C-alpha positions in Angstrom: 5.4 -36.2 -2.6 3.1 -35.2 -5.5 4.3 -32.1 -7.1 1.3 -31.6 -9.1 -0.9 -31.4 -6.0 1.7 -29.0 -4.5 1.6 -26.7 -7.5 -2.1 -26.7 -7.4 -2.0 -25.4 -3.9 0.6 -22.8 -4.6 -1.7 -21.5 -7.6 -4.7 -21.6 -5.3 -2.9 -19.6 -2.7 -1.5 -17.0 -5.2 -4.9 -16.8 -6.7 -6.4 -15.8 -3.4 -3.6 -13.2 -2.6 -4.2 -11.5 -6.0 -8.0 -11.1 -5.1 -7.4 -9.7 -1.7 -6.8 -6.1 -1.7 -5.8 -6.0 1.9 -3.1 -8.5 1.2 -2.0 -7.4 -2.3 -1.7 -3.6 -1.2 1.2 -3.8 1.2 3.0 -6.2 -1.2 3.1 -3.4 -3.8 3.4 -0.3 -1.7 6.1 -1.2 0.7 8.5 -2.4 -2.0 7.6 0.6 -4.0 8.5 3.0 -1.1 11.8 1.1 -0.1 13.1 0.3 -3.5 12.0 3.4 -5.5 10.9 6.4 -3.6 13.5 6.2 -0.8 16.5 5.5 -3.1 15.3 8.3 -5.5 15.0 11.0 -2.9 18.3 10.1 -1.2 20.3 9.8 -4.5 19.0 13.1 -5.7 18.8 15.2 -2.4 21.6 13.8 -0.2 24.3 16.0 -1.7 22.2 19.2 -1.1 22.3 18.3 2.6 26.1 19.0 2.8 25.5 22.6 1.7 22.8 23.4 4.4 24.0 25.9 7.0 25.7 24.1 9.9 25.7 20.8 8.1 28.5 18.4 9.2 29.4 14.7 9.0 30.4 13.7 12.5 28.3 10.4 12.3 29.9 9.4 9.0 33.3 10.0 10.3 32.7 8.0 13.2 31.3 5.1 11.0 34.3 5.3 8.7 36.9 5.1 11.6 35.2 1.7 12.3 35.6 0.3 8.9 38.2 -2.4 8.1 41.1 -1.4 6.0 39.8 -3.3 2.9 36.6 -1.3 3.1 38.5 1.9 3.5 40.0 1.6 0.0 36.7 1.9 -1.4 36.2 5.3 -0.2 39.5 6.8 -0.9 38.6 8.2 -4.5 35.3 9.7 -3.3 34.4 13.3 -2.9 32.3 14.3 0.1 29.0 14.2 -1.8 29.8 11.0 -3.3 30.7 9.4 0.0 27.4 10.6 1.4 25.5 8.9 -1.4 27.5 5.6 -1.1 27.2 5.6 2.6 23.4 6.1 2.5 22.3 4.1 -0.5 24.8 1.3 -0.4 25.5 0.7 3.3 22.8 2.3 5.4 19.9 0.8 3.5 21.4 -2.7 3.0 19.8 -4.2 6.1 16.6 -2.5 5.4 16.4 -4.4 2.0 15.8 -7.7 4.1 12.4 -6.2 5.3 11.0 -6.7 1.8 11.3 -10.7 1.5 10.4 -10.9 5.2 7.3 -8.7 4.7 6.1 -10.5 1.5 6.6 -14.0 3.2 4.8 -13.0 6.4 1.9 -11.4 4.8 1.2 -14.3 2.5 2.0 -17.0 5.2 -0.2 -15.3 7.4 -3.0 -15.7 5.0 -2.2 -19.5 4.4 -4.5 -20.9 7.0 -5.8 -18.1 9.3 -7.1 -16.2 6.4 -8.8 -19.3 5.0 -10.5 -19.7 8.2 -11.9 -16.2 7.8 -13.0 -16.9 4.2 -14.7 -20.2 5.2 -12.5 -22.1 2.6 -10.1 -24.0 4.8 -12.5 -27.0 5.3 -12.6 -27.8 1.6 -8.8 -27.7 1.5 -8.4 -29.9 4.5 -10.4 -32.6 3.1 -8.6 -32.8 -0.2 -6.7 -36.1 -0.9 -3.3 -34.6 0.0 -0.8 -35.6 2.6 0.2 -33.3 5.5 3.8 -32.8 4.0 2.2 -31.9 0.8 -0.2 -29.4 2.1 2.6 -27.8 4.3 5.1 -27.9 1.4 2.5 -26.0 -0.8 1.8 -23.4 1.8 5.4 -22.7 2.2 6.3 -22.3 -1.4 3.2 -20.1 -2.0 4.9 -17.5 0.3 8.5 -18.2 -0.3 8.5 -18.0 -4.1 6.6 -14.7 -4.2 9.0 -13.2 -1.8 12.0 -14.2 -3.8 10.3 -12.7 -6.9 9.4 -9.5 -5.2 12.9 -9.2 -3.7 14.8 -9.7 -7.2 12.4 -7.3 -8.9 12.8 -4.7 -6.0 16.6 -5.1 -6.3 16.6 -4.5 -10.0 14.5 -1.4 -9.4 16.5 -0.1 -6.5 19.7 -0.5 -8.7 18.3 1.3 -11.6 16.7 4.2 -9.4 19.8 4.5 -7.3 22.4 4.8 -10.3 19.9 7.1 -12.1 19.1 9.5 -9.4 22.7 9.7 -8.1 24.3 10.1 -11.6 24.7 13.8 -11.6 26.9 13.5 -8.5 28.5 10.0 -9.0 29.1 10.2 -12.7 29.4 6.4 -12.7 27.6 3.2 -12.1 28.4 2.3 -8.5 25.7 -0.1 -7.5 25.5 -3.1 -6.9 28.6 -4.2 -5.0 29.6 -7.7 -3.9 28.0 -7.2 -0.6 24.5 -6.5 -2.2 24.8 -9.6 -4.5 25.3 -11.8 -1.5 22.5 -10.0 0.3 20.1 -10.6 -2.5 20.9 -14.1 -3.5 21.9 -15.6 -0.2 20.5 -13.6 2.8 17.3 -12.7 1.4 15.9 -16.0 0.6 17.0 -17.2 4.1 15.2 -14.2 5.7 12.0 -15.1 3.8 12.3 -18.7 5.0 12.6 -17.6 8.6 9.7 -15.3 8.3 7.3 -17.9 6.6 8.5 -20.7 8.8 7.5 -18.9 11.8 4.5 -17.3 10.4 2.9 -20.6 9.0 3.3 -22.1 12.4 1.6 -19.1 14.1 -1.1 -19.0 11.2 -2.1 -22.6 11.5 -2.9 -22.1 15.0 -4.4 -18.6 14.9 -8.1 -17.8 14.4 -7.6 -14.8 12.0 -5.1 -13.4 9.7 -4.9 -10.1 11.7 -3.8 -12.3 14.8 -1.3 -14.2 12.9 0.1 -11.0 11.4 0.6 -9.4 14.8 2.3 -12.3 16.2 4.6 -12.8 13.3 5.4 -9.2 13.1 8.0 -10.0 15.9 10.3 -11.7 13.4 11.2 -8.3 12.1 12.9 -7.2 15.2 16.3 -8.9 14.3 16.1 -6.9 11.1 15.4 -3.6 13.2 18.5 -4.5 15.3 20.6 -4.9 12.1 19.5 -1.5 10.9 20.3 0.1 14.2 23.7 -1.6 14.5 24.7 -0.4 11.0 23.5 3.1 11.7 25.4 3.3 15.0 28.6 2.0 13.5 28.3 -1.1 15.9 28.6 -3.5 12.9 29.9 -3.0 9.3 27.7 -4.7 6.8 30.5 -6.1 4.8 30.6 -9.1 2.5 32.1 -11.5 5.3 29.3 -10.2 7.8 26.6 -10.8 5.2 27.9 -14.3 4.4 27.6 -15.3 8.0 24.4 -13.5 8.5 23.0 -15.7 5.8 24.2 -19.0 7.4 22.7 -17.9 10.7 19.3 -17.2 9.1 19.3 -20.4 7.1 20.0 -22.5 10.5 17.1 -20.7 12.2 14.9 -21.1 9.1 15.8 -25.0 9.1 15.0 -25.2 12.9 11.6 -23.4 12.3 10.7 -25.4 9.4 11.6 -28.6 11.2 9.2 -27.5 14.0 6.6 -26.8 11.6 6.8 -30.2 9.9 6.8 -32.0 13.3 3.8 -30.1 14.7 1.6 -29.7 11.6 -1.3 -32.1 11.7 -4.5 -31.3 9.7 -6.7 -33.4 12.2 -5.8 -30.5 14.9 -6.6 -28.0 12.4 -10.1 -29.6 11.8 -10.6 -29.9 15.5 -10.2 -26.0 15.9 -12.0 -25.1 12.7 
């Protein structure tokens, strides 16, 4: 493959994203809400919830009863207020973090082909002297790399916000833990790969970016299921589970990308253009 050509495709797609307010806006607002506003609010106001009349912690007690012994050791030295903060910011929001790479990958990938059809720029790209593999790889990287960058920046922002907002209660740096390190550097890239693999396949066959986004939005359902499972105590988002989850996502991503490579044909795209 000609990597100079692939880099040119990536630069071209990223330039198009930077010029599209409809695409760029959610890439900024959603990470800002999840990685700054939410942890800032929870870190600062969560301890006050325990002082409200009638406040209790039955759900947390139920959750703690389900934790493995090695996890229980982490909570032994925490006060009630500290326990609430760690529970919310370290464990409850862990699966929600995966929404960030998934969202970035699907938004950009949805624009990869369907968006170009709307802008009437697809024909010029199709007739460039590139192979199908180079074109497909360029489209994948133009969505995957930004998803990784936004996830890493969001993780740093989340860590700073969490530790600063909760400092009056915690009195120490408590974030990140090993689970979050695995989540960011192992599971998040796999989640982005799953999202863009599914979305690029859909986007190459859809007539508009809106249609592609609506169909690709279905890939967020597994993440929602993880959030619900964590909130209800069905699953503990520990290090081992996180590692296994990453393996599952990488396998799914590999299958989707294999299907994408096998089914991607520029001749079919030209016929539908």
